[in-house]
N, C-alpha and C positions, 0 to 999 in steps of 0.2 A: 336775225334781224332782217326785215323785209327790204329788199332792194328798192322798193317803191317809196321808201320813207322820204318824206319831204326833207331835203337837205337843210332847208332853212330852219325846220323844227329841231333837227339834231343839233345845230349850232346855236340854238337859242339859249341864252343864259337863264331863261325861265324853266328850262327842262332839267330835271334832276336825274343823274345817272342811276341813283339808287332806286328811283321809282320807275325807271324805264323797264317795261316788262321784259323786253328781249335781253337787255343788259342784266337785269336781276336774275333771269333764268340762266344765263351763262355763268354768273358768279356762283349761283347755287350749285350748279353742276360741278364747278371746279372745287368748291369746298367739300363736296361729298367725296371726291376722289383724292384729296390732298389733306393730310393730317398736320403737316408742318411746313412752314415756308421760311427759309433762311433762319432756321432755329427757333421760330416763334410758333408755338403750338396753337395759339388762339387765332386760327386762320379766319374765323368768322369776323373777329374784331379787326384783324389785319386788313380785311377787304373793305373796311369802312373808311371813308374819308376822315372821319373824326379821329380814329386811332392814329392814322398817319400824321394828321395835323398835331395831335397832342404829344406824341412820343418822338417824333422827328428821327426815328431810327435808333434811339438810346433805350436800352432795357432799364428797368427800375424795380425797386423792391427793398425789403429790409436787409440787414446784414446777413442773416442766415440764408437768404435767397440768392446771394451773389453766385454766379456760375462758378463751379469748382475748378474747371480747367479751361478758362477762356484763352484767347490768343493775346499776346502782347499788343497793347494799343487799344484794346476794347474798353469802352466806357460803361459805367454803371452809375445810375443815380440812386444813392442810398437814402431811401425815404425815412429811415430810422434816425440818421444823423443830419439829413438835409445837405449832404455833401456829394458833389460829383466826383467819382473815383475813376482812376485809370489803372489798367492791369499792366504790370511789368514785373513778372516773377513775383507777384503779390499785388494787392490792391493798395493804391496810394492816392493821396490828395495832390492833384496837379499844382505846379507853380508854388510850392511851399517848401520850407526847410524840413529836415527829418524831425520826427518826434523825439522826446527825451527818453533815453533808456531807463529801465526800472530794475528793481530787485538786485542791486549790486551787492556781491559778496566776494570775499577774498580768502584764500587759503595759503598759508606759508608753505614753501617748497624748499626745505633746507638741505636735503640730502646731496652731499658732494659739492655744495656751493662754497666757493672760495671766500675767505674772510673779506668782508666789506663788498661782496658781490652777491647779496641775497636775492631771492626770487620769490614771487607770489603769483598764483593763478587767480585771475579776476573773472568771475562769471557775471552775466547780466541778462536781462530780457529786453529784446528790441521793442520799440514802441509799436502799438497796433494802429496808430493814426499818424497823420502828418505826411510829409514828403518822403520819397524813397531815400534810404540810407545805403551808401555803397561801401562805407568803412566806419570803423569805430576806433576811438582812442581812449586808453586808460591813463590816468595821471595820478601820481602819488602825492600825498601831503604828510610830512614835509618832503623837500627834495625835488619835487616836480619831475620825477622820473616817469617816462612815458613808454607805451607800447601800443601799436596799431595793428589792425587786422580786419578781415571781412566778417567775422562772426565771433560769438562767445564760445569758450572762454579765451582770454588773452593772457599771455605770460609776460610779466614785467620783471626786469633784472637790474642789477647795479645797486641794489638796496644796501644800506649801511648796516652792519651787524649790530644786534642788540637794540635796534631802533624801532619804535612803534609807528606804524603807518595806517592811514585811511586812503581810500581810492574813490575817484569819480570817473564817469564814462560820458563821452559825447559821441553823437552820431553825425556823420558827414555825408551829404548827397550832392547832386548836381547844382542845387540852389543854395548851398551853404551848410553850416554846422549848427547843430542844436545847442541849447544851453546844457550845462553840466548836470548830471544826475545828482541825486542825493548821495552823500558819502557812505561808504561801507562801514561796517564795524572795524575798530582798530585791531590790528594784529602786529606782533613783534617779529621782525625778520631775524632769523638765526642762520648761522653758517658753521663751517668748520672753524677751529680756533685760529687765532693769529700765531704766526711762527714764534717759537721761543727765541730768546736772546742767548746766544752761546756764551759760556763762561770759560773756564780753564780746564784743559785736559792734563791729567797727571799720570805718567806711566808707572806700571808696576811689573810684577813677574807675569808675563804673558797676558797682561790685562792693562786697562786704563780706567781711571775714575774721571768722569766728565760732569762738570757743573753747568747749569743753565738757569735762566730766569724766566718765569712764566710770562707769556703774552696774554692778550685778552681772550676770554673764553669763547667768543663768537655767539654768546647768548645761551649756550648749553654747557653744563659742567664738563670739565676735562676729566676723562676717565683714566688716561695713561699717557706716558711720554715714551718715546723711543729714540735711542741714540744709535747712530750707524757709522761704521768706520769707512774710511777710504785710505788705501785700497781694501778690497775684500768684502765690502758690504756686510760686515759682521755686526749684528744688531743685538741690542739688549733693551728691555722695557722695564719701567717702574712707575711708581705713583708720584715720585717727587725727585728733585735734585739732591745729591748727585746720583748718577747711574754708573755702575761698573760694567764695562764691556770685557768679557773674558774670551779666551780662545784666540788671542792675538799671537803673532809670531815675534819672539824676542829678536831684537836687532833690526826690525822693520819700522820705518817711520810712518806714523798714522796721523790723520786729522779726523775730526768727528763733526757730524751735524745732528741736530735734535729736531724732532717733530712732536706735536701734541695732537691727541685724538679725543673727540667727543662723539656723541650719538649721531652727529651729522657727517662725520668722516675725519680725515687726517689733514692737518695743516700743511702748508708749504714747509720746506726744510729751512732751518736757520742758516746763518753764515757758518763757514767752517771754523773749527777751533784752531788753536796753535798746534804745531807738530810735536808729537811725543814719540819716543822710541822705547818700548817695553824692554826691560832687562830681567835677568834671573834674580835680581835682588842686590841690595847694597850691603856688603859685609861691614858690620860695626864692631870694632874693638872698644872696650870700655874699662873704666875704672870707677867703682862706686865705693865711697867711703862715708860711713855714718858719723854722726856727731859723737865726740868723746864724753864719757861720764864725768860728773863733777867730783872733786876730791873731798874726802871726809874731814871733819873738824876735830881738833884736840887729839893729836897723835893719830889722825885718821889715815886710812889707807888711800893710796892714789887711785884716781879714776881710771877705769878701763878705757882703752882706745876704742874708737868706733870700729865696727866690723868693716873689713876690706874685701872686696871682690874684684878680680882683675882677669882679663884675657891675656895679659902680657907677662905677669909674674905670679908664680904659685904662692898662695898665702894660707895661713892657718896651720894648726898643728897636724893636719893630715895632708898638707901640701897640695891643696886644690888649685888647679888652673882652670879658669872658666873658659867656655866656648863662645866665640863671637856669635852675634845674632844677625839675621838678614832683615834689614829694614825694607819696607815697601814704599816705593815712591808715592808721594801724596798723603801718606799716613803721618799724623802728628803724634809724637811721643812726648809724654809728660815726664819732666825731670823734677824730682823732689830732693832738695838738699837739707839734711837734718841739722838742727842746731845743737850746740853743746849743752850738756847738763849743767844745772846751777850748782854753785858751791855750797858745801855744808857749812852752816853757821850754828852758833850756840842756840839751842832751843828749837831748831828747825832741821828737817831732813834734807839730804842731798838728793839730786835727781839724776836719772838716767839720761844718756844722750839720745837724740832723736834719730829715727831711721832715715836713710836715703834710698832712693829707688828710681828705676826707669820702667815705665809702663806704656802700653799702646796696643792697638789692634794687631793681632797676629803673633804676639810674643807673650811668654810667661813673664809676669812682673819680676824684675831683678831687684831684690831688696837686700841692703846691708843693715844689720841691727845696731842700734845705738850702744855705746860703751856702758859698762856697768858702773854704778855709783859707788864711791869709796865709803868704806865702813869707818865709824868713829866710836868713841866711848859712849856707852849706853847712858851714863849719868848726865850727859849734856844734850840729850835728844837725838843722837845719831844712832846708827846701827853698827854693832860690832862686826858682824859678818859682812863679807863682800857680797857683791851682786853679780849675777850672770849678765852677759851682754855680748856684743860683737867680740869684745875682749872683756874678760872678767876684771873686777876691781880688786884692790887690795883690802885687807881687813886689819882690825886692831888685835883681836885675840881669837875671833872665830875663823872659820875657813875662808880662804880667798874665793872670789867669784869665778865661775867657769866661763870660758870663752865658747863661742859658737864654732863647731867644726867647719873648717874651710874659710873662716872669717877672722879668727883671732885666738889668742892664748889666754891662760888662766892668770888670775891675780895672786900675789903673795900674801903672807899673813905675819903675825908675830909682833915682837917688840917695836914700839913706836909706829906701827902701821906698815903693812906690806905694800909693795909697789903694784900699780895696776898692770894688767896684762897688755901686751902690744900685739900687733898683727903678725909679728915675726918671732916673738919669744914671750915666755912667762915673765910676770913681775917677780922680783926676788923678795925674800922674807926680810923683816927687820932683824937687827942684831943688837946684842947688849955690849959687844966689844968688837968694833967701836959702837957707841951708843947712837944708833940712827935707824931711820926707817929704811925699808927696802927700795931698791931702784925700780923704775918702771921698765916693762919689757920693751925691747926695740921694735920699731916699725919695719916696713918693707919698702925697699927702693923699687920704684916703677918708672920705666922709661917711655910711657905712652905719649908724652909730649915731645919726644925727640931728645930729651936730656933726662938724666936720672934724678928723681926726686923721691925722698923718703916720706912715707905717710904712716899715720896710726901708731904713734908711740904711746906707751902707757905712762900715767902720771906717777911721780915719786911719792913714797910713803912719808907720813908726817915726821918732822924733825930731820931735815937734811937729805931725804931720799931724792935721788936724781931722776928726772924724767927720761924716758926712753927716747932714742932717736926717732924722728918723725913727728915732732910737735908735742911730745909728752911734757907736761908741766912739772917744774921742780917744787918740792915740798918746802915749807917754811924752815928756816934755820935761824941760828942765834943772831945773825947779822941783819936779817930783814924781818919786818913785821908780818909779811905774808909771802907765800910762795908765788909761783908764776902759773898762769892758766895754760891750758892746752892751746897749741897753735891754731889760729883761724884757718879754716879750709884745709886742715890736715887730719882732723878727727882725733887729735891728741887728747889723752885724758888729763884732767886737772890734778895739780899737786895737792897733797894732804896738808893739814894744818898742824903746827907744833903744839905739843901739850904744855899747858901751864895751869897749875892748880888755881892760881889767882885770876888769870885772864887768858883763857884758852884761845888759840888762834883758829880762825876759820880756814876752810880749804879754799881751793880756787876752781873756777868754772872750766868745763871741758871745751875743747875747740870744736868749731863747726865742721861739717863734712864737706865733701866735694864730689862732683860727678864730671868725668871727662870722657868724651866720645871722639873716636878717630876713624876716618873713612876716606876712601879715595874720591868720593863725590861731595861737593859742597852742598850745604843745606839750602833749601829754597827760602826758608824763613825760620826765625827763632824768636823766643821771648825770654825775659829774665836776664838779658844783657850778658850772655856768656862771653868769655875772652876767646877771640878767634885767632889762631895761628896756623901756619903750615909748616910741614917738615917732611922731607923725602917724598914729595908728591901727595902727602896726606893732608886732609883738612881736619883741624883739631878744634873742638869746642869745649872749653872749660867752664862749667857752671859752678859759680860760687854761691848762687842763689837759686831758688826754685824757679822753673820756667818751662819751656817746651821747645821742640825742634821738629821741623818738617823737611824731608828730603825731596 
C-alpha cells in the first residue's frame, strides 16, 4: 500500500476494504499460503466481512457434520434441528433438562439372592437430545425401589420374592430431572427359598429324625432340604420332611437346623431344634396275648386260649421265651389287640379268636394267633372237630385242635366235649364217669406289670367242664343256663354249651386279648388309651384296645 495514500481517503466510509486494490492483493496472497485458519478451511470466505458478520465465530451444519472431537464449551448450530448445541463430553442443548431415556428393559438376577432381597439389572438408552444428564435413576413398580448411577445398566435390589415388577428410568442434569421413561416389560423377582420352620428332632441309635415345615419357595421350586447337626455339622438331605441324620455319636446332645435349596441357591438356616441325645436303642419287654376262641354249642368243646408270646415267661409246649426288641426313638409302633371269638349257637358256627400284634419300622411284626373255636355236634350246625389256634380248641368226638408251638397247647376231645388248650397246658378230655366235659388247659403267670397275672386259660368242655386258670370260661352245667365267657383282656377261651336234645345250650364267647410293653424309658405319645403304671423304675403300658406308642 503506497505511503502516499491520502489518509482521508483511507478513513473514508465510502471506501470498501474489499475493493481496495492493495488490501485485496494482501488478502489474496495470505489465502494462497494458508489453507486453514482457526480450524476453518474456507479461508476465502473467512476473509470476507460477510462470513464474519453471518457466523459470529459459531460453526454450523447438520447433525452428521458436527465436529467429532471438539473441546468442551464449543458451540455448534445444528441446521437440521435448528438448535444451538454445546459440547461437554457430548453435544447438548444448553439451559434445558435432560431428555427422557428410552428402550428400558430388565433382567431378573436371582442367583444367590436372599429371600425377599431380589435383584434386577435394568438397561436403557440415553436420550440423544435435551440437556446434559449426569446421573440416572431406576424405579420399580410396585414398591418404588430405586437405584442410581452414571450409566446403563443399573442394578436394583431389595425386591420381594415371587413379585412381578416393571421399571422406569429418569435422567438428571444440572438443570433438573427428566420425566420418567416408558415402563419396561414385567418380570418376576425370584430368590433362594425362605428358611424352613424347624419342627421336632427325635433321637435314635446313632441318628435323629428331624421334622420341619416348608417356607415360601422364593419363586423357584424347591429341589431339596438339608438338615445339619450341631455340634459336628453332620448333614443329611432329602426331598421332604422328616429327614434322618445318621452318623451321630450316642450319648452326645445335638440340635439341628434345616435349609431349603432351589435353582437360585440355598436359604438361610432355620432356628435350632430341641436337644436330643441318640442312644443305642430302647429295650422293650412285651407280652402279647391274642383273643380266645368261642366255645362250641350242645356238648361243645371249650374254646382255645389266645396265643401268648412273652419276653418274661416261657410259653407253649416247647417252652419258648421271646427276646426283647430294641425300639427306635421317634418310631411309632402299632398295637393291635384281638377280640374274642363269638359263641357257638344252634344253627351257626363258632368263630376263632382274633390275632394281637406289635408292628413298626425296624422290627419283625410280633403276632400272637387267636384261639381255636370249640367243636360241637354236627347235627346242630357246629363242627365236631376242634380247631387249631394259638391254643387249640376242644372237640365233641373228633380230634382236639392243635396249638401253635411257642404260643399254646392242644385242646381235648371226647364225651361231652374236650377242654380248650391253654398257654400253659393241654385241655383235658371229656369223661363218662363222672359224666362231664374236659377242663380247659391252664394259662401262664406273667409278671411283666410288676405282679404275677395269669393269662390265656382254655375254656371248659360242654357240661360242667371247668375253664383253665387265666380267664378260661366255664362250660354250662345243670345249675346254670349258660357257661361263662373267657375273661376280658386275658385271651381266655369260651366255655362250651351243655347238650340237651330238646333245647341245646349255646357256648360262650372267648375273651379279648391284651398287649403290655415294659421299658426304662417313658413313651413320648400313645393312642388307644393304654393303662400306664410304673414298677421298679420301668414304664409299663397295658393296651386293652388297639392303639399305638411312640418313644
